[in-house]
C-alpha positions as CSV (number, residue, x, y, z in Angstrom):
1,X,-50.3,53.0,-43.0
2,X,-53.7,52.3,-41.3
3,X,-53.0,55.1,-38.9
4,X,-52.4,57.5,-41.8
5,X,-55.7,56.4,-43.4
6,X,-57.6,56.8,-40.2
7,X,-56.1,60.3,-39.6
8,X,-56.9,61.3,-43.2
9,X,-60.6,60.0,-42.8
10,X,-60.8,61.9,-39.5
11,X,-59.5,65.1,-41.0
12,X,-61.9,64.8,-44.0
13,X,-64.8,64.3,-41.5
14,X,-63.8,67.4,-39.5
15,X,-63.4,69.4,-42.7
16,X,-66.9,68.3,-43.9
17,X,-68.4,69.3,-40.5
18,X,-66.5,72.7,-40.6
19,X,-67.8,73.4,-44.1
20,X,-71.3,72.4,-43.1
21,X,-71.3,74.8,-40.1
22,X,-69.6,77.6,-42.1
23,X,-72.4,77.2,-44.8
24,X,-75.1,77.4,-42.0
25,X,-73.5,80.5,-40.6
26,X,-73.3,82.1,-44.0
27,X,-77.0,81.3,-44.6
28,X,-77.9,82.7,-41.2
29,X,-76.0,86.0,-41.9
30,X,-77.5,86.3,-45.4
31,X,-81.0,85.8,-43.9
32,X,-80.4,88.5,-41.3
33,X,-79.3,91.0,-44.0
34,X,-82.4,90.1,-46.1
35,X,-84.7,90.5,-43.1
36,X,-83.1,93.8,-42.1
37,X,-83.5,95.1,-45.7
38,X,-87.1,94.1,-45.7
39,X,-87.9,95.7,-42.3
40,X,-86.1,98.9,-43.4
41,X,-88.1,99.2,-46.6
42,X,-91.4,98.4,-45.0
43,X,-93.6,101.3,-43.8
44,X,-96.4,100.6,-41.4
45,X,-99.3,102.8,-40.4
46,X,-101.1,102.3,-37.2
47,X,-104.5,103.8,-36.9
48,X,-106.1,104.6,-33.5
49,X,-109.6,103.2,-34.0
50,X,-112.3,103.6,-31.3
51,X,-114.3,100.7,-30.0
52,X,-117.2,100.1,-32.3
53,X,-120.5,99.8,-30.4
54,X,-122.8,101.7,-32.8
55,X,-123.0,102.2,-36.5
56,X,-120.2,104.5,-37.8
57,X,-120.2,106.0,-41.2
58,X,-117.4,107.9,-43.0
59,X,-118.6,109.3,-46.4
60,X,-116.1,111.4,-48.2
61,X,-115.1,114.1,-45.7
62,X,-118.2,113.6,-43.6
63,X,-118.0,111.7,-40.3
64,X,-121.0,110.3,-38.5
65,X,-121.9,111.5,-35.1
66,X,-121.3,108.1,-33.5
67,X,-117.8,107.9,-34.9
68,X,-116.9,111.4,-33.7
69,X,-118.4,110.5,-30.2
70,X,-116.4,107.3,-29.9
71,X,-113.2,109.0,-31.1
72,X,-113.6,111.8,-28.6
73,X,-114.1,109.3,-25.7
74,X,-110.9,107.5,-26.8
75,X,-108.9,110.8,-26.9
76,X,-110.4,112.2,-23.7
77,X,-109.4,109.1,-21.8
78,X,-105.8,109.4,-23.0
79,X,-105.8,113.1,-22.1
80,X,-107.4,113.0,-18.7
81,X,-107.0,109.5,-17.2
82,X,-103.4,110.1,-16.0
83,X,-100.9,109.0,-13.4
84,X,-97.2,109.9,-13.0
85,X,-96.3,106.6,-14.6
86,X,-98.6,106.6,-17.6
87,X,-98.5,110.3,-18.7
88,X,-95.4,109.9,-20.9
89,X,-96.9,107.0,-22.9
90,X,-100.2,108.8,-23.2
91,X,-98.4,112.0,-24.4
92,X,-96.7,110.0,-27.2
93,X,-100.0,108.5,-28.3
94,X,-101.8,111.8,-28.4
95,X,-99.0,113.7,-30.1
96,X,-98.8,110.9,-32.7
97,X,-102.4,111.5,-33.6
98,X,-102.5,115.3,-33.2
99,X,-103.2,117.4,-36.2
100,X,-100.1,118.9,-37.8
101,X,-102.0,121.5,-39.7
102,X,-101.8,124.1,-36.9
103,X,-98.5,124.6,-35.1
104,X,-100.3,126.6,-32.4
105,X,-102.6,123.6,-31.6
106,X,-99.7,121.2,-31.5
107,X,-97.8,123.5,-29.2
108,X,-100.9,123.9,-27.0
109,X,-101.1,120.1,-26.6
110,X,-97.4,119.9,-25.8
111,X,-97.8,122.7,-23.2
112,X,-100.8,120.8,-21.7
113,X,-98.7,117.6,-21.3
114,X,-95.7,119.5,-19.9
115,X,-97.8,121.2,-17.3
116,X,-99.7,118.1,-16.4
117,X,-96.6,116.0,-16.2
118,X,-95.0,118.5,-13.9
119,X,-98.0,118.6,-11.6
120,X,-98.6,114.8,-11.6
121,X,-95.0,114.0,-10.7
122,X,-94.4,116.9,-8.3
123,X,-97.6,116.3,-6.2
124,X,-98.0,112.5,-6.9
125,X,-101.4,113.2,-8.5
126,X,-103.6,110.9,-10.6
127,X,-106.7,112.0,-12.5
128,X,-109.7,110.2,-13.9
129,X,-112.5,111.6,-16.0
130,X,-116.0,110.1,-16.0
131,X,-118.1,111.5,-18.9
132,X,-121.7,112.3,-18.3
133,X,-122.8,114.0,-21.5
134,X,-121.3,114.6,-24.9
135,X,-122.4,117.3,-27.2
136,X,-121.3,116.4,-30.8
137,X,-121.3,118.7,-33.8
138,X,-120.4,116.5,-36.8
139,X,-120.3,119.5,-39.2
140,X,-117.5,121.4,-37.3
141,X,-116.0,118.2,-36.0
142,X,-116.2,119.4,-32.4
143,X,-117.2,117.6,-29.2
144,X,-118.0,119.1,-25.8
145,X,-117.5,116.5,-23.0
146,X,-119.2,117.2,-19.7
147,X,-118.4,115.1,-16.7
148,X,-116.7,114.6,-13.3
149,X,-112.9,114.9,-13.0
150,X,-111.5,113.1,-10.0
151,X,-108.1,114.0,-8.7
152,X,-106.2,111.9,-6.1
153,X,-103.3,113.5,-4.2
154,X,-101.0,110.6,-3.3
155,X,-102.6,108.8,-0.3
156,X,-103.7,112.0,1.4
157,X,-106.4,113.7,-0.6
158,X,-109.2,113.4,-3.1
159,X,-111.1,116.0,-5.0
160,X,-114.0,115.9,-7.5
161,X,-115.3,118.7,-9.7
162,X,-117.7,119.1,-12.6
163,X,-115.8,120.1,-15.8
164,X,-116.4,120.7,-19.5
165,X,-113.8,120.1,-22.2
166,X,-113.9,121.0,-25.9
167,X,-112.2,118.7,-28.4
168,X,-112.0,119.6,-32.1
169,X,-110.7,117.5,-34.9
170,X,-109.3,117.6,-38.4
171,X,-110.3,114.9,-40.8
172,X,-107.1,113.8,-42.5
173,X,-106.5,110.9,-44.9
174,X,-109.5,108.9,-43.7
175,X,-109.2,109.4,-39.9
176,X,-109.7,112.0,-37.2
177,X,-106.7,113.9,-35.7
178,X,-107.0,115.9,-32.6
179,X,-106.7,119.7,-33.3
180,X,-107.7,121.3,-30.1
181,X,-108.3,120.4,-26.4
182,X,-109.4,123.0,-23.9
183,X,-111.3,123.2,-20.6
184,X,-114.2,125.5,-21.4
185,X,-114.1,127.3,-18.0
186,X,-110.5,128.4,-18.7
187,X,-111.3,129.4,-22.2
188,X,-114.2,131.6,-20.9
189,X,-112.0,133.2,-18.2
190,X,-109.3,133.9,-20.9
191,X,-111.8,135.6,-23.2
192,X,-113.2,137.7,-20.3
193,X,-109.6,138.9,-19.3
194,X,-108.9,139.8,-23.0
195,X,-112.3,141.7,-23.1
196,X,-111.3,143.7,-19.9
197,X,-107.9,144.6,-21.3
198,X,-109.5,146.1,-24.4
């Protein structure tokens, strides 16, 4: 009789423990579903904000010269400070903040990264741009960056050259998006060839 009572008490204890753990498991599964639903319905925007070292003003659709300058430096660093291991991440960042208003401009940026990626990986190159002067036009949202582009060829070579790049932006929903990025020397050469063909 005592043995039956002890077995019954032991079974009840095991059943209570099982029910407790089953309840905890059900609570954990329910929490996971609620959290998944919350994450799926949440939309998050990440803005690429330049480092603020000077006064920056955005008034309506007008952007201050300092804001344009700092944004250009941020973008030009992602466009020209490249290695074979960082180019894919930088491409994603730039294309995420590229203007979608002009399909030609977006394709131009994609082509730039495709060519740069091919050269960097094929020849084990790395590039670094040191800006010297920035010419900012806040009315047209254009910046010309003049500086020194250093290129390292694996462990064997090093080259430096003076370059000028033009960046133009679109002002969309309160922030700047990259519309165009070109080396000015190449743009001038292209215009001269088009002039000769006519």
